[in-house]
C-alpha positions as CSV (number, residue, x, y, z in Angstrom):
1,M,-63.3,-22.9,-14.0
2,T,-61.5,-25.5,-16.1
3,T,-59.4,-28.3,-14.7
4,E,-56.2,-26.6,-15.6
5,Q,-57.3,-23.2,-13.9
6,A,-58.2,-25.0,-10.9
7,Q,-54.9,-26.9,-10.7
8,L,-53.0,-23.6,-11.1
9,T,-55.1,-21.8,-8.6
10,E,-54.4,-24.6,-6.0
11,I,-50.5,-24.2,-6.8
12,R,-50.6,-20.4,-6.6
13,N,-52.4,-20.5,-3.3
14,K,-49.7,-22.7,-2.1
15,I,-47.1,-20.4,-3.2
16,D,-48.7,-17.6,-1.6
17,S,-48.7,-19.5,1.8
18,I,-45.0,-20.5,1.4
19,D,-43.9,-17.0,0.6
20,E,-45.7,-15.8,3.8
21,Q,-43.7,-18.2,5.9
22,I,-40.4,-17.1,3.9
23,Q,-41.2,-13.5,4.7
24,L,-42.1,-14.3,8.3
25,L,-38.6,-16.3,8.8
26,I,-36.5,-13.5,7.0
27,G,-38.2,-11.0,9.5
28,Q,-37.1,-13.2,12.4
29,R,-33.6,-13.4,11.0
30,A,-33.5,-9.6,10.7
31,E,-34.4,-9.3,14.4
32,C,-31.6,-11.7,15.2
33,A,-29.2,-9.4,13.1
34,Q,-30.3,-6.5,15.1
35,K,-29.7,-8.1,18.4
36,V,-26.0,-8.9,17.2
37,A,-25.7,-5.3,16.6
38,D,-26.9,-4.3,20.0
39,I,-24.5,-6.8,21.6
40,K,-21.7,-5.5,19.6
41,T,-22.3,-1.9,20.4
42,Q,-23.3,-2.1,24.2
43,G,-21.2,0.1,26.4
44,G,-20.7,2.6,23.5
45,N,-18.2,0.5,21.5
46,V,-17.5,2.5,18.4
47,D,-15.0,0.3,16.9
48,A,-17.3,-2.8,16.6
49,V,-16.6,-4.8,13.3
50,F,-19.8,-6.0,11.9
51,Y,-18.8,-7.6,8.6
52,R,-17.2,-10.8,9.2
53,P,-16.1,-12.7,5.8
54,E,-15.2,-15.9,7.6
55,R,-18.7,-16.1,9.2
56,E,-20.4,-15.4,6.0
57,A,-18.3,-17.9,4.0
58,Q,-19.3,-20.5,6.6
59,V,-23.0,-19.8,6.3
60,L,-23.0,-19.9,2.6
61,R,-21.0,-23.2,2.6
62,S,-23.7,-24.6,4.9
63,V,-26.3,-23.4,2.5
64,K,-24.9,-25.3,-0.3
65,A,-24.2,-28.3,1.7
66,R,-27.6,-28.8,2.9
67,N,-29.4,-27.8,-0.3
68,T,-31.5,-30.6,-1.7
69,S,-33.8,-28.4,-3.9
70,L,-34.3,-28.1,-7.6
71,L,-32.3,-25.0,-7.5
72,P,-28.5,-25.4,-8.1
73,D,-26.3,-24.9,-5.1
74,V,-24.9,-21.5,-6.3
75,E,-28.3,-20.1,-7.0
76,M,-29.6,-21.1,-3.3
77,A,-26.3,-19.4,-2.1
78,K,-26.8,-16.2,-4.0
79,L,-30.4,-15.9,-2.6
80,F,-28.8,-16.1,1.0
81,R,-26.2,-13.7,0.1
82,E,-28.9,-11.1,-0.5
83,I,-30.7,-12.0,2.6
84,M,-27.4,-11.6,4.6
85,S,-26.7,-8.4,2.8
86,A,-29.9,-6.8,3.9
87,C,-29.7,-8.1,7.4
88,L,-26.0,-6.9,7.8
89,A,-27.3,-3.4,6.6
90,L,-29.4,-3.2,9.8
91,E,-26.6,-3.7,11.8
92,Q,-24.4,-1.3,10.1
93,P,-24.3,-0.5,6.3
94,V,-20.9,-1.7,4.8
95,S,-19.3,0.8,2.4
96,V,-17.1,-0.6,-0.4
97,A,-14.9,1.4,-2.7
98,Y,-14.4,0.3,-6.4
99,L,-13.0,1.3,-9.6
100,G,-16.0,3.0,-11.2
101,P,-18.2,4.3,-12.6
102,E,-21.2,2.3,-12.0
103,G,-21.6,-0.6,-14.3
104,S,-18.1,-1.8,-14.2
105,Y,-16.9,-5.2,-13.5
106,S,-15.4,-4.0,-10.2
107,H,-18.9,-2.9,-9.4
108,A,-20.4,-6.2,-10.3
109,S,-17.7,-7.9,-8.0
110,V,-19.0,-5.7,-5.1
111,V,-22.4,-7.1,-5.5
112,K,-21.3,-10.5,-5.7
113,Q,-19.2,-10.4,-2.7
114,F,-21.1,-8.0,-0.4
115,G,-24.6,-8.2,-1.9
116,S,-26.9,-5.3,-3.3
117,S,-27.5,-3.7,0.2
118,A,-23.9,-2.6,0.5
119,Q,-23.0,0.9,-0.2
120,A,-20.9,0.8,-3.4
121,I,-18.5,3.9,-3.7
122,A,-17.2,4.4,-7.1
123,V,-13.6,6.0,-7.4
124,T,-11.6,6.8,-10.6
125,T,-8.5,4.8,-10.1
126,I,-7.4,1.7,-8.3
127,E,-5.0,3.9,-6.4
128,D,-7.9,5.9,-5.1
129,V,-9.7,2.6,-4.0
130,F,-6.6,1.9,-1.5
131,A,-6.6,5.6,-0.4
132,T,-10.4,5.6,0.3
133,V,-10.0,2.6,2.5
134,E,-6.8,4.0,4.2
135,K,-8.5,7.3,5.0
136,G,-11.6,5.5,6.6
137,E,-13.8,6.9,3.8
138,S,-15.0,3.4,3.0
139,N,-14.9,0.2,5.1
140,Y,-13.5,-2.0,2.4
141,G,-12.1,-1.8,-1.3
142,I,-12.3,-4.2,-4.1
143,V,-9.6,-4.4,-6.7
144,P,-8.9,-6.7,-9.8
145,V,-5.6,-8.6,-9.3
146,E,-5.5,-10.9,-12.2
147,N,-7.2,-11.9,-15.5
148,S,-7.0,-15.5,-16.7
149,S,-6.0,-14.5,-20.1
150,E,-4.2,-11.1,-19.8
151,G,-2.5,-11.7,-16.4
152,V,-1.8,-9.6,-13.3
153,V,-3.1,-5.9,-13.0
154,K,0.2,-4.0,-12.2
155,S,-1.5,-1.1,-10.6
156,S,-3.1,-3.4,-7.9
157,Q,0.0,-5.1,-7.3
158,N,1.9,-1.7,-6.9
159,E,-0.6,-0.7,-4.2
160,L,-0.3,-4.1,-2.5
161,I,3.4,-3.7,-2.2
162,K,3.0,-0.3,-0.5
163,S,-0.2,-0.4,1.4
164,N,-0.7,-1.6,5.0
165,L,-4.1,-2.7,4.2
166,K,-4.8,-6.5,4.3
167,V,-6.5,-8.7,1.9
168,S,-9.7,-10.2,3.4
169,G,-11.6,-11.8,0.5
170,E,-11.5,-13.2,-3.0
171,V,-14.1,-13.0,-5.7
172,E,-13.7,-14.5,-9.1
173,L,-15.9,-13.1,-12.0
174,P,-16.6,-14.4,-15.4
175,I,-16.0,-11.8,-17.9
176,H,-17.9,-11.6,-21.0
177,H,-17.3,-8.5,-23.1
178,C,-19.8,-6.7,-25.3
179,L,-19.2,-4.0,-28.0
180,M,-21.6,-1.3,-27.6
181,S,-22.3,2.2,-29.2
182,K,-25.0,4.7,-29.8
183,S,-24.5,3.8,-33.4
184,T,-26.4,0.7,-34.9
185,S,-23.6,0.2,-37.5
186,H,-20.0,-1.3,-37.3
187,K,-19.0,0.8,-40.4
188,S,-19.4,4.3,-38.4
189,I,-17.2,3.1,-35.6
190,K,-13.9,5.0,-35.9
191,K,-12.4,4.3,-32.2
192,V,-12.9,1.7,-29.6
193,V,-12.4,2.6,-25.9
194,A,-12.0,0.3,-22.9
195,H,-9.8,-0.4,-20.1
196,Q,-6.3,-1.7,-21.1
197,Q,-7.0,-5.2,-19.8
198,A,-10.3,-5.5,-21.9
199,L,-8.6,-4.3,-25.1
200,G,-5.9,-7.1,-24.5
201,Q,-8.6,-9.6,-23.9
202,C,-10.4,-8.8,-27.2
203,E,-7.2,-7.8,-29.3
204,G,-7.8,-10.8,-31.7
205,W,-11.5,-10.0,-32.2
206,L,-10.9,-6.3,-32.7
207,K,-8.2,-7.0,-35.4
208,N,-10.6,-9.4,-37.2
209,N,-13.9,-7.5,-37.1
210,L,-12.8,-3.8,-36.7
211,P,-9.2,-3.4,-38.3
212,W,-9.9,0.1,-39.1
213,A,-10.9,1.3,-35.7
214,E,-8.3,3.1,-33.5
215,V,-8.1,1.7,-30.0
216,E,-7.8,3.7,-27.0
217,A,-7.4,2.7,-23.3
218,V,-9.2,4.5,-20.6
219,Q,-9.5,4.1,-16.9
220,S,-12.4,1.6,-16.8
221,N,-14.9,-0.2,-19.2
222,A,-17.8,1.6,-17.5
223,L,-16.1,4.9,-18.2
224,A,-15.7,3.8,-21.8
225,A,-19.5,3.0,-21.9
226,K,-20.2,6.5,-20.5
227,L,-17.9,8.0,-23.1
228,A,-19.8,6.3,-26.0
229,Q,-23.0,7.8,-24.7
230,S,-22.2,11.2,-26.3
231,D,-20.3,10.1,-29.5
232,N,-21.7,8.1,-32.3
233,T,-18.3,7.1,-33.7
234,L,-17.3,5.5,-30.5
235,A,-17.7,2.0,-29.4
236,A,-17.1,0.8,-25.9
237,I,-16.1,-2.6,-24.6
238,A,-17.9,-3.3,-21.4
239,S,-20.5,-5.4,-19.7
240,E,-24.1,-6.1,-20.5
241,Q,-25.1,-4.2,-17.6
242,A,-23.1,-1.1,-18.6
243,A,-25.0,-1.1,-22.0
244,Q,-28.2,-1.2,-20.1
245,L,-27.1,1.4,-17.6
246,Y,-25.7,3.7,-20.3
247,Q,-28.4,3.2,-22.8
248,L,-26.1,1.8,-25.6
249,I,-26.8,-0.6,-28.4
250,I,-25.0,-3.9,-28.0
251,L,-23.5,-4.7,-31.4
252,D,-21.7,-8.0,-30.6
253,S,-21.7,-10.1,-27.4
254,H,-19.0,-12.3,-26.1
255,I,-16.1,-10.7,-28.1
256,E,-13.5,-12.0,-25.8
257,D,-10.8,-13.9,-27.3
258,Y,-10.8,-16.7,-24.6
259,K,-14.3,-17.9,-23.6
260,D,-13.4,-19.1,-20.3
261,N,-12.2,-15.5,-19.4
262,S,-12.4,-14.5,-15.7
263,T,-10.9,-11.9,-13.4
264,K,-9.9,-12.4,-9.7
265,F,-10.5,-9.4,-7.4
266,W,-9.4,-9.1,-3.9
267,V,-11.3,-7.4,-0.9
268,I,-8.9,-5.0,1.0
269,G,-9.4,-3.8,4.5
270,K,-7.9,-2.8,7.9
271,E,-9.0,-6.0,9.7
272,E,-7.6,-9.3,9.9
273,T,-9.8,-12.3,8.8
274,Q,-10.4,-15.3,11.1
275,P,-10.1,-18.9,9.9
276,S,-13.3,-20.0,8.3
277,G,-12.1,-23.7,7.9
278,E,-11.3,-23.2,4.0
279,D,-8.9,-20.4,3.5
280,K,-6.1,-18.9,1.5
281,T,-3.1,-16.9,2.6
282,A,-1.3,-14.5,0.3
283,L,2.3,-13.0,0.6
284,I,5.0,-11.3,-1.2
285,I,8.6,-12.1,-1.1
286,S,12.0,-11.6,-2.8
287,I,14.8,-13.8,-2.7
288,H,18.5,-13.7,-2.1
289,N,20.6,-13.8,-5.2
290,K,22.1,-17.3,-4.9
291,S,21.7,-20.6,-6.4
292,G,18.5,-22.6,-5.3
293,A,17.1,-19.5,-3.3
294,L,13.6,-19.8,-4.8
295,L,13.7,-23.6,-4.5
296,D,14.7,-23.3,-0.7
297,I,11.6,-21.0,-0.1
298,L,9.3,-23.1,-1.9
299,S,10.4,-26.1,0.1
300,C,9.1,-24.6,3.3
301,F,5.6,-25.2,2.1
302,S,6.1,-28.5,0.0
303,Q,7.8,-30.3,3.2
304,R,4.8,-29.5,5.0
305,N,2.2,-30.6,2.3
306,I,0.9,-27.1,1.8
307,N,-0.6,-26.4,-1.5
308,M,0.7,-23.4,-3.5
309,T,-2.3,-22.1,-5.7
310,R,-0.4,-19.2,-7.3
311,I,3.0,-17.9,-7.9
312,V,3.6,-14.7,-10.1
313,S,6.8,-12.9,-10.4
314,R,7.4,-9.2,-11.4
315,P,10.6,-7.0,-11.4
316,S,11.4,-5.1,-8.2
317,T,11.3,-1.3,-8.4
318,D,14.2,-1.0,-5.9
319,K,17.0,-3.0,-7.5
320,T,17.6,-3.8,-11.3
321,W,17.1,-7.4,-12.0
322,D,15.6,-8.2,-8.9
323,Y,12.3,-9.9,-8.7
324,L,9.2,-9.9,-6.2
325,F,7.0,-13.2,-6.0
326,F,3.5,-12.9,-5.2
327,I,2.5,-16.3,-3.6
328,D,-0.8,-17.7,-2.5
329,V,-1.1,-20.9,-0.5
330,L,-4.1,-22.8,0.9
331,G,-4.5,-22.4,4.6
332,H,-4.9,-19.8,7.2
333,Q,-2.0,-17.9,8.7
334,N,-2.9,-19.0,12.3
335,D,-2.9,-22.7,11.3
336,E,0.0,-24.3,13.0
337,N,1.4,-25.8,10.0
338,L,1.2,-22.8,7.7
339,K,2.4,-20.5,10.7
340,A,5.5,-22.6,11.1
341,A,6.1,-22.5,7.2
342,L,5.5,-18.7,7.0
343,Q,8.1,-18.2,9.8
344,E,10.8,-20.0,7.9
345,V,9.9,-18.3,4.7
346,Q,10.4,-15.0,6.4
347,S,13.8,-16.1,7.8
348,K,15.1,-17.1,4.2
349,A,13.7,-14.3,2.2
350,A,15.4,-10.9,1.3
351,F,11.9,-9.4,1.6
352,Y,8.6,-10.6,3.1
353,K,5.2,-9.2,3.3
354,L,2.2,-11.1,4.5
355,L,-1.0,-9.7,2.7
356,G,-3.5,-11.6,4.6
357,S,-5.8,-14.7,5.0
358,F,-9.2,-15.0,3.6
359,P,-12.1,-17.5,3.0
360,V,-12.1,-19.5,-0.1
361,S,-15.1,-18.0,-2.0
362,P,-18.2,-20.3,-1.8
363,L,-19.7,-18.4,-4.7
């Protein structure tokens, strides 16, 4: 045996020993998770809530804070995300509805937020995501709410206005689009299919590189990839994961017009999320038609040094030239300072709806 082989053998033996210890500790963690389930269900409690987003956010923040390894903080947190997902599945498998089919960006957001052990349920529309959760056919849903280049997702906004479900989490996903097809030649592409948002995010690239191709919006990018499976004249815009899943050839990568392209998703469910120590609160308001009405509303936050992270307006469907404002602020609705601000906002607004409070994502 050479010196190099001897050194490698020594290191590999050490790795095997460490792996054994890691496996033992993960097993002990799983036993603790099972004990949590036993406590929550004792006495025949069938309404026990097992997934606690505030608790998971706190654990992942602690993982990142104490990380001193060669692995980046986010990568270490991702490993723990999967361990937590597998342990939670021992307590009770969590089901999550998303805009399918499999391989969509919504599917990727489910895995990022809940881990690979969650039961992902594909549905055909954003409206169906809300309906599936409302009917109790899934524990949670996840929907896109805003893209950094194309703006808000109107169908999600519409459902948030109508639904009694609460926002309990937020996921931000970098979006890198690929052009894919069964064909190996751009010249054979007659039509490009994708979700309307994806077509908008790649509009400039398509005009410059496929000016002859027709574009058609479909319900999701994953569905576009599925359609391209059976037609060599079709190209789809979707993720690299979708190309692998539907066995398509990637003709071009990173075709989005803005390279910092990302989409924000919200988790929706029936339970309110408790404070995690680093939270956001989302609400919808409309204002009275008088001078300074919006400024008067926003001063409820500014006077208390509450940071507003987002405000988006959209026309109301109830009254012509009336507008709804979607507002996100830092803090939890149970924080005394924010609670007072929200009470004042409600007293001044023509319409007020609290969507929920949720942890700032550690991933």
